[in-house]
C-alpha positions as a Markdown table, in Angstrom:
| # | Residue | x | y | z |
|---|---|---|---|---|
| 1 | Unk | 252.1 | 67.9 | 104.2 |
| 2 | Unk | 252.7 | 70.7 | 102.6 |
| 3 | Unk | 249.8 | 69.1 | 100.1 |
| 4 | Unk | 247.7 | 69.0 | 102.8 |
| 5 | Unk | 247.9 | 72.5 | 103.2 |
| 6 | Unk | 248.1 | 73.9 | 99.7 |
| 7 | Unk | 244.5 | 71.9 | 100.0 |
| 8 | Unk | 242.6 | 73.0 | 102.8 |
| 9 | Unk | 243.9 | 76.4 | 102.1 |
| 10 | Unk | 241.8 | 75.9 | 98.4 |
| 11 | Unk | 238.9 | 74.8 | 100.2 |
| 12 | Unk | 238.7 | 77.8 | 102.3 |
| 13 | Unk | 239.1 | 80.0 | 99.3 |
| 14 | Unk | 236.5 | 78.0 | 97.7 |
| 15 | Unk | 234.3 | 78.9 | 101.3 |
| 16 | Unk | 235.2 | 82.8 | 101.2 |
| 17 | Unk | 233.9 | 82.7 | 97.4 |
| 18 | Unk | 230.5 | 80.7 | 98.4 |
| 19 | Unk | 230.1 | 83.2 | 101.1 |
| 20 | Unk | 230.2 | 85.9 | 99.1 |
| 21 | Unk | 228.3 | 84.6 | 96.6 |
| 22 | Unk | 225.0 | 83.7 | 99.3 |
| 23 | Unk | 225.7 | 87.3 | 101.4 |
| 24 | Unk | 224.6 | 88.7 | 97.8 |
| 25 | Unk | 221.2 | 88.3 | 98.7 |
| 26 | Unk | 219.4 | 88.8 | 101.7 |
| 27 | Unk | 217.7 | 85.8 | 102.1 |
| 28 | Unk | 221.3 | 83.9 | 102.4 |
| 29 | Unk | 222.8 | 86.4 | 103.7 |
| 30 | Unk | 223.4 | 84.8 | 107.3 |
| 31 | Unk | 223.8 | 81.1 | 106.0 |
| 32 | Unk | 227.2 | 83.1 | 103.6 |
| 33 | Unk | 228.9 | 85.0 | 106.8 |
| 34 | Unk | 229.0 | 81.8 | 108.3 |
| 35 | Unk | 230.4 | 80.0 | 105.6 |
| 36 | Unk | 232.9 | 82.2 | 105.1 |
| 37 | Unk | 233.8 | 82.4 | 108.6 |
| 38 | Unk | 234.1 | 78.4 | 109.2 |
| 39 | Unk | 236.7 | 79.0 | 105.8 |
| 40 | Unk | 238.5 | 81.3 | 108.1 |
| 41 | Unk | 239.1 | 79.6 | 110.3 |
| 42 | Unk | 240.3 | 76.7 | 108.3 |
| 43 | Unk | 243.0 | 78.7 | 107.2 |
| 44 | Unk | 243.9 | 79.8 | 110.5 |
| 45 | Unk | 244.3 | 76.9 | 111.9 |
| 46 | Unk | 246.1 | 75.3 | 108.9 |
| 47 | Unk | 248.3 | 77.8 | 109.4 |
| 48 | Unk | 250.1 | 76.3 | 112.6 |
| 49 | Unk | 250.9 | 73.7 | 110.4 |
| 50 | Unk | 253.4 | 75.7 | 108.0 |
| 51 | Unk | 256.7 | 74.3 | 107.4 |
| 52 | Unk | 258.0 | 78.2 | 107.9 |
| 53 | Unk | 256.3 | 78.8 | 111.1 |
| 54 | Unk | 257.5 | 76.7 | 113.8 |
| 55 | Unk | 259.1 | 77.2 | 117.5 |
| 56 | Unk | 257.2 | 78.1 | 120.6 |
| 57 | Unk | 258.0 | 81.9 | 120.2 |
| 58 | Unk | 255.6 | 82.0 | 116.5 |
| 59 | Unk | 253.1 | 79.7 | 118.6 |
| 60 | Unk | 252.7 | 81.8 | 121.6 |
| 61 | Unk | 252.7 | 85.4 | 119.8 |
| 62 | Unk | 250.2 | 83.6 | 117.2 |
| 63 | Unk | 247.8 | 83.0 | 119.8 |
| 64 | Unk | 248.5 | 85.9 | 121.4 |
| 65 | Unk | 247.5 | 87.7 | 118.7 |
| 66 | Unk | 244.3 | 86.1 | 118.1 |
| 67 | Unk | 243.3 | 85.7 | 121.7 |
| 68 | Unk | 243.3 | 89.2 | 122.0 |
| 69 | Unk | 242.3 | 90.7 | 118.4 |
| 70 | Unk | 239.3 | 87.7 | 119.2 |
| 71 | Unk | 238.1 | 89.3 | 122.2 |
| 72 | Unk | 238.1 | 93.1 | 120.7 |
| 73 | Unk | 236.1 | 91.8 | 118.0 |
| 74 | Unk | 233.5 | 90.4 | 120.4 |
| 75 | Unk | 233.7 | 92.8 | 122.4 |
| 76 | Unk | 233.5 | 95.6 | 120.3 |
| 77 | Unk | 230.7 | 93.5 | 117.5 |
| 78 | Unk | 228.4 | 93.1 | 120.8 |
| 79 | Unk | 228.6 | 96.4 | 121.4 |
| 80 | Unk | 228.3 | 98.5 | 118.1 |
| 81 | Unk | 224.4 | 99.5 | 118.0 |
| 82 | Unk | 223.3 | 99.5 | 114.1 |
| 83 | Unk | 223.6 | 103.5 | 113.8 |
| 84 | Unk | 227.5 | 102.8 | 114.4 |
| 85 | Unk | 227.9 | 99.9 | 112.3 |
| 86 | Unk | 229.3 | 102.0 | 109.3 |
| 87 | Unk | 231.7 | 103.4 | 111.3 |
| 88 | Unk | 232.8 | 99.4 | 112.9 |
| 89 | Unk | 233.0 | 98.4 | 109.1 |
| 90 | Unk | 235.9 | 101.1 | 107.9 |
| 91 | Unk | 237.5 | 100.8 | 110.6 |
| 92 | Unk | 237.5 | 96.8 | 110.2 |
| 93 | Unk | 238.3 | 97.5 | 106.4 |
| 94 | Unk | 241.4 | 100.0 | 107.9 |
| 95 | Unk | 242.6 | 96.5 | 110.3 |
| 96 | Unk | 242.9 | 94.7 | 106.9 |
| 97 | Unk | 244.8 | 96.9 | 105.1 |
| 98 | Unk | 246.7 | 97.9 | 108.2 |
| 99 | Unk | 247.9 | 94.1 | 108.5 |
| 100 | Unk | 248.3 | 93.7 | 104.9 |
| 101 | Unk | 250.9 | 96.5 | 104.5 |
| 102 | Unk | 252.4 | 95.1 | 108.5 |
| 103 | Unk | 253.3 | 92.1 | 106.1 |
| 104 | Unk | 254.5 | 94.0 | 102.8 |
| 105 | Unk | 257.1 | 96.1 | 106.1 |
| 106 | Unk | 258.6 | 92.4 | 107.0 |
| 107 | Unk | 259.0 | 91.2 | 103.6 |
| 108 | Unk | 261.0 | 94.3 | 102.6 |
| 109 | Unk | 263.0 | 94.9 | 105.9 |
| 110 | Unk | 264.0 | 91.2 | 105.4 |
| 111 | Unk | 264.8 | 91.6 | 102.0 |
| 112 | Unk | 267.9 | 90.8 | 100.9 |
| 113 | Unk | 269.7 | 89.8 | 97.6 |
| 114 | Unk | 270.1 | 86.1 | 97.5 |
| 115 | Unk | 266.3 | 85.4 | 98.9 |
| 116 | Unk | 263.5 | 88.0 | 96.3 |
| 117 | Unk | 263.9 | 89.3 | 93.1 |
| 118 | Unk | 261.8 | 92.0 | 91.2 |
| 119 | Unk | 259.3 | 91.1 | 91.1 |
| 120 | Unk | 258.4 | 89.9 | 94.5 |
| 121 | Unk | 260.2 | 93.4 | 95.5 |
| 122 | Unk | 257.3 | 95.2 | 93.1 |
| 123 | Unk | 254.3 | 93.5 | 94.2 |
| 124 | Unk | 255.6 | 93.7 | 98.3 |
| 125 | Unk | 256.0 | 97.6 | 97.4 |
| 126 | Unk | 252.3 | 98.2 | 95.3 |
| 127 | Unk | 250.5 | 95.5 | 98.1 |
| 128 | Unk | 252.1 | 97.9 | 101.2 |
| 129 | Unk | 251.5 | 101.7 | 99.1 |
| 130 | Unk | 247.7 | 100.4 | 99.1 |
| 131 | Unk | 247.5 | 98.8 | 102.7 |
| 132 | Unk | 249.0 | 101.6 | 104.0 |
| 133 | Unk | 246.5 | 103.8 | 102.1 |
| 134 | Unk | 243.6 | 102.3 | 103.1 |
| 135 | Unk | 245.1 | 101.8 | 106.3 |
| 136 | Unk | 244.9 | 105.6 | 107.4 |
| 137 | Unk | 241.8 | 106.4 | 105.0 |
| 138 | Unk | 239.8 | 103.6 | 107.0 |
| 139 | Unk | 241.0 | 105.6 | 110.1 |
| 140 | Unk | 240.2 | 109.0 | 108.9 |
| 141 | Unk | 236.7 | 107.4 | 107.7 |
| 142 | Unk | 235.8 | 106.3 | 111.2 |
| 143 | Unk | 236.9 | 109.5 | 112.1 |
| 144 | Unk | 234.3 | 111.5 | 110.6 |
| 145 | Unk | 231.2 | 109.1 | 110.6 |
| 146 | Unk | 232.1 | 108.7 | 114.5 |
| 147 | Unk | 232.2 | 112.3 | 114.6 |
| 148 | Unk | 235.6 | 113.2 | 115.7 |
| 149 | Unk | 236.5 | 115.2 | 113.0 |
| 150 | Unk | 234.5 | 117.6 | 110.5 |
| 151 | Unk | 233.1 | 116.5 | 107.9 |
| 152 | Unk | 235.8 | 118.0 | 105.5 |
| 153 | Unk | 239.0 | 119.6 | 105.9 |
| 154 | Unk | 240.6 | 121.7 | 102.8 |
| 155 | Unk | 243.4 | 123.6 | 102.6 |
| 156 | Unk | 244.8 | 125.5 | 100.1 |
| 157 | Unk | 247.6 | 123.9 | 97.9 |
| 158 | Unk | 246.1 | 120.6 | 99.0 |
| 159 | Unk | 246.1 | 118.5 | 95.6 |
| 160 | Unk | 249.6 | 119.8 | 94.6 |
| 161 | Unk | 250.9 | 118.5 | 98.4 |
| 162 | Unk | 249.1 | 115.3 | 97.4 |
| 163 | Unk | 251.1 | 115.1 | 94.0 |
| 164 | Unk | 254.0 | 115.9 | 95.7 |
| 165 | Unk | 253.7 | 113.2 | 98.3 |
| 166 | Unk | 252.5 | 110.3 | 96.4 |
| 167 | Unk | 255.6 | 111.4 | 93.8 |
| 168 | Unk | 257.8 | 110.3 | 96.4 |
| 169 | Unk | 256.0 | 107.6 | 97.5 |
| 170 | Unk | 256.7 | 106.2 | 93.6 |
| 171 | Unk | 260.2 | 107.1 | 93.5 |
| 172 | Unk | 261.1 | 105.0 | 96.8 |
| 173 | Unk | 258.6 | 102.7 | 95.6 |
| 174 | Unk | 261.1 | 102.2 | 92.6 |
| 175 | Unk | 264.4 | 102.5 | 94.2 |
| 176 | Unk | 263.2 | 99.8 | 96.7 |
| 177 | Unk | 261.8 | 97.4 | 93.7 |
| 178 | Unk | 264.8 | 98.0 | 91.3 |
| 179 | Unk | 267.6 | 97.4 | 94.3 |
| 180 | Unk | 269.6 | 94.9 | 95.4 |
| 181 | Unk | 267.2 | 94.0 | 97.4 |
| 182 | Unk | 269.0 | 95.7 | 100.3 |
| 183 | Unk | 266.6 | 98.5 | 101.8 |
| 184 | Unk | 267.7 | 101.1 | 104.9 |
| 185 | Unk | 265.6 | 101.5 | 107.7 |
| 186 | Unk | 265.3 | 105.2 | 106.7 |
| 187 | Unk | 264.0 | 104.7 | 103.4 |
| 188 | Unk | 261.3 | 102.0 | 104.8 |
| 189 | Unk | 260.2 | 104.2 | 107.3 |
| 190 | Unk | 260.2 | 107.1 | 105.2 |
| 191 | Unk | 257.9 | 104.9 | 102.2 |
| 192 | Unk | 255.3 | 103.9 | 105.1 |
| 193 | Unk | 255.3 | 107.7 | 106.4 |
| 194 | Unk | 254.5 | 109.1 | 103.5 |
| 195 | Unk | 252.3 | 106.6 | 102.2 |
| 196 | Unk | 250.2 | 107.2 | 105.2 |
| 197 | Unk | 250.3 | 110.5 | 104.9 |
| 198 | Unk | 248.3 | 110.1 | 101.3 |
| 199 | Unk | 246.0 | 108.0 | 102.6 |
| 200 | Unk | 244.9 | 110.9 | 105.4 |
| 201 | Unk | 245.1 | 113.8 | 103.1 |
| 202 | Unk | 242.9 | 112.2 | 100.5 |
| 203 | Unk | 240.5 | 111.3 | 102.7 |
| 204 | Unk | 240.2 | 114.3 | 104.7 |
| 205 | Unk | 238.4 | 116.8 | 102.0 |
| 206 | Unk | 236.0 | 113.9 | 101.4 |
| 207 | Unk | 232.6 | 114.6 | 102.3 |
| 208 | Unk | 230.3 | 113.4 | 104.3 |
| 209 | Unk | 227.8 | 112.7 | 101.8 |
| 210 | Unk | 230.1 | 110.2 | 99.8 |
| 211 | Unk | 231.1 | 108.6 | 102.8 |
| 212 | Unk | 229.1 | 105.1 | 101.6 |
| 213 | Unk | 231.0 | 104.6 | 98.2 |
| 214 | Unk | 234.9 | 106.2 | 100.3 |
| 215 | Unk | 234.2 | 103.2 | 103.0 |
| 216 | Unk | 233.6 | 100.3 | 100.1 |
| 217 | Unk | 236.7 | 101.8 | 97.9 |
| 218 | Unk | 239.0 | 101.0 | 101.0 |
| 219 | Unk | 237.4 | 97.6 | 102.2 |
| 220 | Unk | 238.1 | 97.0 | 97.7 |
| 221 | Unk | 242.2 | 98.5 | 98.2 |
| 222 | Unk | 242.0 | 96.2 | 101.3 |
| 223 | Unk | 241.1 | 93.4 | 99.5 |
| 224 | Unk | 243.8 | 94.2 | 96.5 |
| 225 | Unk | 246.8 | 94.5 | 99.4 |
| 226 | Unk | 245.5 | 91.4 | 100.7 |
| 227 | Unk | 245.6 | 89.5 | 97.0 |
| 228 | Unk | 249.6 | 91.1 | 96.7 |
| 229 | Unk | 250.7 | 89.9 | 99.8 |
| 230 | Unk | 249.1 | 86.7 | 99.0 |
| 231 | Unk | 251.2 | 86.8 | 95.7 |
| 232 | Unk | 254.1 | 87.5 | 97.9 |
| 233 | Unk | 254.1 | 84.6 | 100.2 |
| 234 | Unk | 252.8 | 82.5 | 97.7 |
| 235 | Unk | 249.6 | 82.0 | 99.8 |
| 236 | Unk | 246.4 | 80.9 | 97.9 |
| 237 | Unk | 243.9 | 81.3 | 100.9 |
| 238 | Unk | 245.5 | 84.9 | 100.2 |
| 239 | Unk | 245.4 | 85.4 | 96.8 |
| 240 | Unk | 242.1 | 84.0 | 96.1 |
| 241 | Unk | 239.9 | 86.5 | 99.1 |
| 242 | Unk | 241.9 | 89.2 | 98.4 |
| 243 | Unk | 241.4 | 88.9 | 94.9 |
| 244 | Unk | 238.0 | 88.2 | 95.1 |
| 245 | Unk | 237.3 | 90.9 | 98.1 |
| 246 | Unk | 239.0 | 93.4 | 96.2 |
| 247 | Unk | 236.9 | 92.5 | 92.5 |
| 248 | Unk | 234.1 | 92.9 | 94.5 |
| 249 | Unk | 234.9 | 95.6 | 96.0 |
| 250 | Unk | 235.9 | 97.8 | 93.0 |
| 251 | Unk | 232.6 | 96.6 | 91.4 |
| 252 | Unk | 230.3 | 97.9 | 94.0 |
| 253 | Unk | 232.3 | 101.4 | 94.5 |
| 254 | Unk | 231.2 | 102.0 | 90.5 |
| 255 | Unk | 227.6 | 101.0 | 91.7 |
| 256 | Unk | 227.5 | 103.0 | 94.0 |
| 257 | Unk | 229.3 | 106.2 | 92.0 |
| 258 | Unk | 227.0 | 105.3 | 89.2 |
| 259 | Unk | 223.8 | 105.5 | 91.5 |
| 260 | Unk | 225.0 | 109.1 | 92.9 |
| 261 | Unk | 225.7 | 110.2 | 88.6 |
| 262 | Unk | 230.0 | 110.7 | 89.8 |
| 263 | Unk | 233.2 | 109.7 | 89.0 |
| 264 | Unk | 234.9 | 108.2 | 91.5 |
| 265 | Unk | 237.2 | 110.9 | 90.0 |
| 266 | Unk | 235.3 | 113.7 | 91.3 |
| 267 | Unk | 234.0 | 111.7 | 94.4 |
| 268 | Unk | 237.9 | 111.9 | 95.6 |
| 269 | Unk | 238.7 | 115.8 | 94.7 |
| 270 | Unk | 235.7 | 117.6 | 94.4 |
| 271 | Unk | 235.0 | 118.1 | 98.0 |
| 272 | Unk | 231.0 | 117.3 | 97.2 |
| 273 | Unk | 229.2 | 116.9 | 100.6 |
| 274 | Unk | 231.0 | 119.6 | 103.0 |
| 275 | Unk | 228.0 | 122.2 | 103.6 |
| 276 | Unk | 227.9 | 124.4 | 101.3 |
| 277 | Unk | 224.6 | 125.2 | 99.2 |
| 278 | Unk | 225.6 | 128.2 | 97.4 |
| 279 | Unk | 224.3 | 127.0 | 94.4 |
| 280 | Unk | 221.3 | 126.0 | 95.1 |
| 281 | Unk | 218.6 | 128.2 | 93.5 |
| 282 | Unk | 216.3 | 129.8 | 95.8 |
| 283 | Unk | 213.3 | 127.8 | 96.7 |
| 284 | Unk | 210.1 | 128.4 | 96.7 |
| 285 | Unk | 206.8 | 127.8 | 98.8 |
| 286 | Unk | 207.1 | 127.1 | 102.6 |
| 287 | Unk | 207.2 | 124.0 | 104.8 |
| 288 | Unk | 204.1 | 123.0 | 106.0 |
| 289 | Unk | 203.4 | 121.3 | 109.4 |
| 290 | Unk | 201.2 | 118.1 | 109.7 |
| 291 | Unk | 200.4 | 116.4 | 113.3 |
| 292 | Unk | 200.9 | 112.4 | 113.7 |
| 293 | Unk | 197.5 | 111.4 | 113.9 |
| 294 | Unk | 196.0 | 113.7 | 111.1 |
| 295 | Unk | 199.4 | 111.3 | 109.2 |
| 296 | Unk | 198.5 | 108.0 | 110.6 |
| 297 | Unk | 194.4 | 109.0 | 109.6 |
| 298 | Unk | 196.3 | 109.5 | 105.9 |
| 299 | Unk | 198.1 | 106.6 | 105.6 |
| 300 | Unk | 195.1 | 104.0 | 106.8 |
| 301 | Unk | 192.8 | 105.5 | 104.4 |
| 302 | Unk | 195.6 | 104.7 | 101.7 |
| 303 | Unk | 195.7 | 102.4 | 99.0 |
| 304 | Unk | 199.2 | 102.6 | 98.6 |
| 305 | Unk | 202.1 | 103.8 | 100.7 |
| 306 | Unk | 205.4 | 103.7 | 100.1 |
| 307 | Unk | 207.9 | 103.8 | 103.4 |
| 308 | Unk | 210.9 | 105.6 | 101.9 |
| 309 | Unk | 213.8 | 105.2 | 105.3 |
| 310 | Unk | 217.0 | 107.2 | 105.7 |
| 311 | Unk | 219.7 | 107.3 | 108.4 |
| 312 | Unk | 217.2 | 109.3 | 110.6 |
| 313 | Unk | 215.4 | 106.6 | 111.2 |
| 314 | Unk | 218.3 | 104.2 | 112.3 |
| 315 | Unk | 219.5 | 107.2 | 114.4 |
| 316 | Unk | 216.3 | 107.4 | 116.3 |
| 317 | Unk | 216.4 | 103.1 | 116.3 |
| 318 | Unk | 212.6 | 103.5 | 115.2 |
| 319 | Unk | 212.6 | 100.8 | 112.7 |
| 320 | Unk | 211.0 | 98.6 | 114.8 |
| 321 | Unk | 207.8 | 101.1 | 115.2 |
| 322 | Unk | 207.7 | 101.8 | 111.0 |
| 323 | Unk | 207.3 | 97.5 | 110.9 |
| 324 | Unk | 204.7 | 97.3 | 113.8 |
| 325 | Unk | 203.4 | 100.4 | 111.8 |
| 326 | Unk | 203.1 | 98.6 | 108.6 |
| 327 | Unk | 201.6 | 95.4 | 110.1 |
| 328 | Unk | 198.8 | 98.1 | 110.9 |
| 329 | Unk | 198.6 | 99.5 | 107.3 |
| 330 | Unk | 198.3 | 95.9 | 106.0 |
| 331 | Unk | 195.8 | 95.0 | 108.2 |
| 332 | Unk | 193.6 | 97.9 | 106.4 |
| 333 | Unk | 194.2 | 96.4 | 103.6 |
| 334 | Unk | 196.6 | 99.1 | 102.3 |
| 335 | Unk | 199.6 | 97.9 | 99.8 |
| 336 | Unk | 202.8 | 99.3 | 102.1 |
| 337 | Unk | 206.3 | 99.2 | 100.6 |
| 338 | Unk | 209.8 | 100.1 | 101.3 |
| 339 | Unk | 212.1 | 102.5 | 98.7 |
| 340 | Unk | 215.6 | 101.9 | 99.5 |
| 341 | Unk | 218.6 | 103.8 | 97.2 |
| 342 | Unk | 221.5 | 102.6 | 97.0 |
| 343 | Unk | 223.7 | 105.2 | 99.5 |
| 344 | Unk | 220.5 | 105.3 | 101.7 |
| 345 | Unk | 222.0 | 105.4 | 104.9 |
| 346 | Unk | 226.5 | 105.5 | 106.1 |
| 347 | Unk | 227.6 | 102.2 | 104.4 |
| 348 | Unk | 226.2 | 99.9 | 101.1 |
| 349 | Unk | 223.1 | 97.8 | 102.5 |
| 350 | Unk | 222.7 | 100.3 | 106.1 |
| 351 | Unk | 219.0 | 100.2 | 105.6 |
| 352 | Unk | 218.1 | 96.7 | 104.5 |
| 353 | Unk | 220.3 | 95.3 | 107.6 |
| 354 | Unk | 218.1 | 97.7 | 110.1 |
| 355 | Unk | 214.5 | 96.3 | 108.1 |
| 356 | Unk | 216.0 | 92.5 | 108.2 |
| 357 | Unk | 216.9 | 93.4 | 111.9 |
| 358 | Unk | 213.1 | 94.7 | 112.3 |
| 359 | Unk | 211.6 | 91.6 | 110.5 |
| 360 | Unk | 210.7 | 93.3 | 107.4 |
| 361 | Unk | 209.7 | 90.5 | 105.2 |
| 362 | Unk | 212.4 | 90.8 | 101.9 |
| 363 | Unk | 209.7 | 90.8 | 98.9 |
| 364 | Unk | 208.3 | 94.4 | 100.3 |
| 365 | Unk | 211.6 | 96.2 | 100.0 |
| 366 | Unk | 212.6 | 97.5 | 96.7 |
| 367 | Unk | 215.8 | 99.0 | 94.9 |
| 368 | Unk | 215.7 | 102.4 | 93.4 |
| 369 | Unk | 215.0 | 101.2 | 89.8 |
| 370 | Unk | 212.4 | 98.4 | 91.1 |
| 371 | Unk | 210.0 | 100.6 | 92.5 |
| 372 | Unk | 210.4 | 104.3 | 91.3 |
| 373 | Unk | 208.0 | 104.3 | 89.1 |
| 374 | Unk | 205.5 | 102.9 | 91.4 |
| 375 | Unk | 205.7 | 107.0 | 92.9 |
| 376 | Unk | 203.1 | 108.2 | 91.2 |
| 377 | Unk | 200.4 | 106.0 | 91.9 |
| 378 | Unk | 201.3 | 106.0 | 96.1 |
| 379 | Unk | 198.6 | 107.4 | 97.9 |
| 380 | Unk | 201.4 | 108.6 | 100.7 |
| 381 | Unk | 204.5 | 108.5 | 100.2 |
| 382 | Unk | 206.4 | 108.3 | 103.8 |
| 383 | Unk | 210.2 | 110.1 | 103.7 |
| 384 | Unk | 211.7 | 108.9 | 107.4 |
| 385 | Unk | 215.2 | 110.6 | 108.2 |
| 386 | Unk | 216.1 | 110.0 | 104.6 |
| 387 | Unk | 217.1 | 113.7 | 102.7 |
| 388 | Unk | 219.2 | 114.2 | 99.6 |
| 389 | Unk | 218.1 | 111.0 | 97.8 |
| 390 | Unk | 214.7 | 112.0 | 97.7 |
| 391 | Unk | 215.9 | 115.8 | 96.6 |
| 392 | Unk | 213.9 | 117.1 | 93.4 |
| 393 | Unk | 217.2 | 119.4 | 92.7 |
| 394 | Unk | 218.8 | 116.6 | 91.7 |
| 395 | Unk | 216.3 | 116.8 | 88.7 |
| 396 | Unk | 216.1 | 120.0 | 88.1 |
| 397 | Unk | 219.3 | 122.8 | 88.8 |
| 398 | Unk | 222.2 | 122.0 | 86.8 |
| 399 | Unk | 224.6 | 124.4 | 89.5 |
| 400 | Unk | 223.3 | 121.4 | 92.6 |
| 401 | Unk | 226.1 | 119.5 | 93.5 |
| 402 | Unk | 223.6 | 116.3 | 93.7 |
| 403 | Unk | 222.2 | 117.3 | 90.0 |
| 404 | Unk | 222.1 | 114.3 | 88.1 |
| 405 | Unk | 222.1 | 111.6 | 91.1 |
| 406 | Unk | 219.2 | 109.5 | 90.9 |
| 407 | Unk | 217.1 | 109.7 | 93.7 |
| 408 | Unk | 213.6 | 108.4 | 94.6 |
| 409 | Unk | 210.7 | 109.9 | 93.0 |
| 410 | Unk | 208.7 | 110.8 | 96.1 |
| 411 | Unk | 207.8 | 113.9 | 95.1 |
| 412 | Unk | 205.9 | 112.5 | 92.6 |
| 413 | Unk | 203.4 | 110.8 | 94.8 |
| 414 | Unk | 200.1 | 112.1 | 95.5 |
| 415 | Unk | 200.9 | 112.6 | 99.1 |
| 416 | Unk | 204.2 | 113.1 | 100.9 |
| 417 | Unk | 205.0 | 113.0 | 104.8 |
| 418 | Unk | 208.4 | 113.6 | 105.6 |
| 419 | Unk | 209.3 | 112.7 | 109.3 |
| 420 | Unk | 212.2 | 115.3 | 110.6 |
| 421 | Unk | 213.9 | 115.8 | 114.3 |
| 422 | Unk | 214.6 | 119.4 | 112.9 |
| 423 | Unk | 214.3 | 121.9 | 110.7 |
| 424 | Unk | 217.9 | 121.3 | 109.7 |
| 425 | Unk | 219.7 | 120.1 | 106.3 |
| 426 | Unk | 221.1 | 116.5 | 105.5 |
| 427 | Unk | 224.1 | 115.1 | 106.0 |
| 428 | Unk | 225.6 | 117.0 | 102.9 |
| 429 | Unk | 224.5 | 120.2 | 103.8 |
| 430 | Unk | 222.4 | 120.7 | 101.0 |
| 431 | Unk | 218.6 | 121.6 | 101.2 |
| 432 | Unk | 215.7 | 119.4 | 100.8 |
| 433 | Unk | 213.5 | 121.6 | 98.0 |
| 434 | Unk | 210.8 | 118.2 | 98.5 |
| 435 | Unk | 210.3 | 120.0 | 102.1 |
| 436 | Unk | 208.6 | 122.8 | 100.4 |
| 437 | Unk | 207.1 | 120.8 | 98.0 |
| 438 | Unk | 203.4 | 121.8 | 97.8 |
| 439 | Unk | 202.5 | 118.0 | 98.4 |
| 440 | Unk | 204.3 | 117.6 | 101.2 |
| 441 | Unk | 204.1 | 117.8 | 105.0 |
| 442 | Unk | 206.5 | 117.4 | 107.8 |
| 443 | Unk | 206.4 | 115.7 | 110.4 |
| 444 | Unk | 208.6 | 117.1 | 113.2 |
| 445 | Unk | 209.7 | 114.9 | 115.9 |
| 446 | Unk | 212.3 | 111.7 | 117.1 |
| 447 | Unk | 211.5 | 109.5 | 114.6 |
| 448 | Unk | 211.0 | 106.0 | 117.2 |
| 449 | Unk | 208.6 | 108.9 | 119.2 |
| 450 | Unk | 206.6 | 109.9 | 115.7 |
| 451 | Unk | 206.2 | 106.2 | 114.5 |
| 452 | Unk | 204.7 | 105.1 | 118.1 |
| 453 | Unk | 202.0 | 108.2 | 117.1 |
| 454 | Unk | 201.9 | 106.9 | 114.1 |
| 455 | Unk | 200.9 | 103.4 | 115.4 |
| 456 | Unk | 198.5 | 104.3 | 118.3 |
| 457 | Unk | 196.9 | 107.0 | 115.5 |
| 458 | Unk | 195.9 | 103.4 | 113.2 |
| 459 | Unk | 195.0 | 101.7 | 116.2 |
| 460 | Unk | 192.4 | 104.3 | 117.2 |
| 461 | Unk | 190.7 | 103.3 | 114.3 |
| 462 | Unk | 190.2 | 100.4 | 115.2 |
């Protein structure tokens, strides 16, 4: 029976890896999710045959937990809007970290000198810290994205307090790992409270512009915590799945930090994205408005149009109308392409998911490195709902918080049309100098309504 269980866990782990590999491409992402889901079902079902799980009470609790969790996941998955998907991802990341921390708590609570080793205790302690930080930090990220909390929250001595808390966590961890295996309830409670507090305090000062990177980071931490628990429990499926998710999440976090040209330590400790623009240079020029009818005509008689989507498009749910506009322009012989910045939206791949939902073909969607040189040859660059990722101040002002961040060169197009609901700054709170550029025109209004007006304008041309 043990051989069958381990073989099933191995197959499940392989399915996780295959699924993750297929998720690297939009064309295979859907079957990838299905394969990973099959692996999860297999790992869950075979767990019922594990020799350490016996008796009606255990089976009842497992089935009850699966039923409650499955029902909540099904309901929330059906109900959630695409604009709320980032905070849902943050929440689910946190649940994984919380589960790993819970496993660690039980392991440490049940530890005895006869059943544990120093290595096992050390791994359990590390996994518990990581899982706790991922859990509480993800909940704060969720609250910020959901608008339940300010984007940043700072107070004097915050970093000193963080250092003191993590020092206490490390001391308690060493005490538990190097002890005789008997851990007092008070010590364990203090350890987890401090670990959870550190996750909260570490996330509070991080601004909205950095939330995609933070979500990716906590996803990586959750994977690592699960991997550590797999080692403690001697469970191959948890080991492989956790390590793969941790490694993939770490790589994605590094790539996103690179896309913002910001070291990870700056993202975690520099409070960027809080809305301060004091360091910005004075903006020259004025915002010049354009009407939807004139913008539609300009695009219809263009040779090349590049569309830059952002979170504003998601909020307006304008992706379907944008695709309708694209089809009309293509019928008129216009070369239309979509330009996606790595950190556009509120999570990795947010814009790609929205465009795929609307039916936009993958072969006209380009990443920053693939499309940036083409803006110079574009007659029109239409920016809908994006802000920081097209802000030219990232190239010109060393004092700006986003200086050095690679941006989409929308300002280099012959004409730029920025679709924006109002005149406020973006999610990071930094004023966009593109709006004041001589070749830019502002098209104000709700993204979906504006897109519908552009569609009507192009249709009227016949």
